Each structure stands twice: as structure tokens, then as C-alpha cells.
C-alpha positions as CSV (number, residue, x, y, z in Angstrom):
1,M,0.0,0.0,0.0
2,C,1.2,3.5,-0.8
3,P,2.8,5.1,2.3
4,W,0.9,8.3,1.6
5,N,-2.5,6.5,1.7
6,V,-1.5,4.7,5.0
7,R,-0.6,8.0,6.6
8,F,-4.0,9.6,5.8
9,S,-6.1,6.4,6.2
10,K,-6.6,6.9,9.9
11,E,-10.2,7.1,11.2
12,L,-11.5,10.7,11.5
13,P,-12.2,12.0,15.0
14,N,-15.9,12.3,15.9
15,D,-15.7,16.1,16.0
16,S,-14.3,16.3,12.5
17,P,-16.5,18.3,10.1
18,Y,-16.0,15.4,7.6
19,A,-17.2,12.7,10.0
20,P,-20.5,11.0,8.9
21,R,-23.6,12.7,10.4
22,E,-26.3,10.9,12.2
23,A,-28.8,12.4,9.8
24,L,-27.2,10.4,7.0
25,A,-26.1,7.2,8.7
26,G,-27.5,3.9,7.4
27,K,-30.0,5.3,4.9
28,D,-30.4,4.5,1.3
29,A,-30.8,7.2,-1.3
30,R,-34.6,7.1,-1.4
31,Q,-35.0,7.2,2.4
32,L,-32.5,10.1,2.7
33,A,-34.3,12.0,-0.2
34,R,-37.6,11.7,1.6
35,E,-36.2,12.9,4.9
36,L,-34.4,15.9,3.2
37,L,-37.6,16.9,1.4
38,G,-39.4,17.0,4.7
39,M,-36.7,18.8,6.7
40,S,-37.2,22.3,8.0
41,Q,-34.5,24.9,8.1
42,P,-34.0,24.5,11.9
43,E,-33.7,20.7,11.6
44,F,-31.2,21.1,8.8
45,S,-29.1,23.6,10.7
46,A,-29.0,21.3,13.8
47,A,-28.2,18.2,11.8
48,F,-25.4,19.7,9.8
49,K,-24.0,22.3,12.2
50,G,-20.3,22.8,11.4
51,S,-20.6,20.6,8.4
52,P,-19.5,21.4,4.8
53,M,-23.0,20.1,3.8
54,K,-24.4,23.5,4.9
55,R,-22.7,25.1,1.8
56,A,-25.2,23.2,-0.4
57,K,-28.0,24.9,1.5
58,L,-31.3,23.2,2.3
59,R,-32.9,24.4,-0.9
60,G,-30.2,22.7,-3.0
61,L,-30.3,19.5,-1.1
62,K,-34.1,19.5,-1.4
63,R,-33.9,20.0,-5.1
64,N,-31.4,17.2,-5.4
65,A,-33.6,15.0,-3.2
66,A,-36.5,15.6,-5.6
67,V,-34.3,14.6,-8.5
68,V,-33.4,11.4,-6.7
69,L,-37.0,10.5,-6.2
70,G,-37.6,11.3,-9.9
71,N,-35.1,8.6,-10.7
72,V,-35.8,6.0,-8.0
73,G,-39.1,7.0,-6.5
74,T,-42.3,5.1,-6.4
75,A,-46.0,5.9,-5.8
76,D,-45.1,5.7,-2.0
77,D,-43.3,9.0,-2.4
78,V,-46.3,11.0,-3.6
79,D,-47.2,12.3,-0.2
80,V,-43.8,13.8,0.6
81,L,-43.6,15.2,-3.0
82,T,-47.0,16.8,-2.7
83,R,-46.0,18.5,0.6
84,A,-42.9,19.8,-1.3
85,L,-45.2,21.6,-3.7
86,D,-45.8,24.1,-0.8
87,D,-42.1,24.6,-0.2
88,P,-41.1,28.3,0.0
89,E,-38.4,27.7,-2.6
90,P,-39.6,27.8,-6.3
91,L,-36.8,25.5,-7.3
92,V,-37.9,22.8,-4.9
93,R,-41.6,23.2,-5.9
94,E,-40.7,23.0,-9.6
95,H,-38.7,19.8,-9.1
96,A,-41.4,18.2,-6.9
97,A,-44.0,18.9,-9.7
98,W,-41.6,17.4,-12.3
99,V,-41.3,14.2,-10.2
100,L,-45.0,14.0,-9.5
101,A,-45.7,14.2,-13.3
102,R,-43.0,11.6,-13.9
103,L,-44.5,9.2,-11.3
104,A,-48.1,9.7,-12.5
105,P,-49.6,6.6,-14.2
106,R,-49.4,6.8,-17.9
């Protein structure tokens, strides 16, 4: 193994800003997307305090979460997507509408 990789392969301390967050642990993409779409700003701020994830901002993560559900979502996701239609961010509402149209029976 490359000595450089060995040197930096040590486990991160729990207080590292790059350590996995409890909000993300053990969730598949669909479950995480559903949770992010339903997350409020205070919940987001608490879950990712001191994390680089805050740079993406909640609106960006919610938009990405909607895209995930557009690709792997099912009819079970309609409720969370319908609630996202009331999001204050136009970008989130637009993507939620796109996913709902995509999930609608043809």
C-alpha cells in the first residue's frame, strides 16, 4: 500500500466536520431523499452544524432529493412530494412537480 495513503487512512475524530452525520447514517438514497424533502431549516441547521453540507444549503439538497425521487421514487413517495409543492423555494416546488408528473400513471 502506498505510504501516503496509509498516513492519511486513519479514522476521523468524531468532532471532524467530515465525519458522517447521524442524519445520513445507514440510509439508502430514497429514504434520505424523503427525509431531506421533509426537513425544516432549523432541523437542517441542527443536523449539519459545522458541516460542509451547509454550503449546499437546504434548498439545493431538497432540489437534489426531488431529482433522486424522480429517478428511483415510487408511488409511495407521492405524499412527501405533494408536501414539497408548498415549499417556499420555487426550485424545490418545480422539481417536486416534475417528479409527480413523472410518477403519474401513464
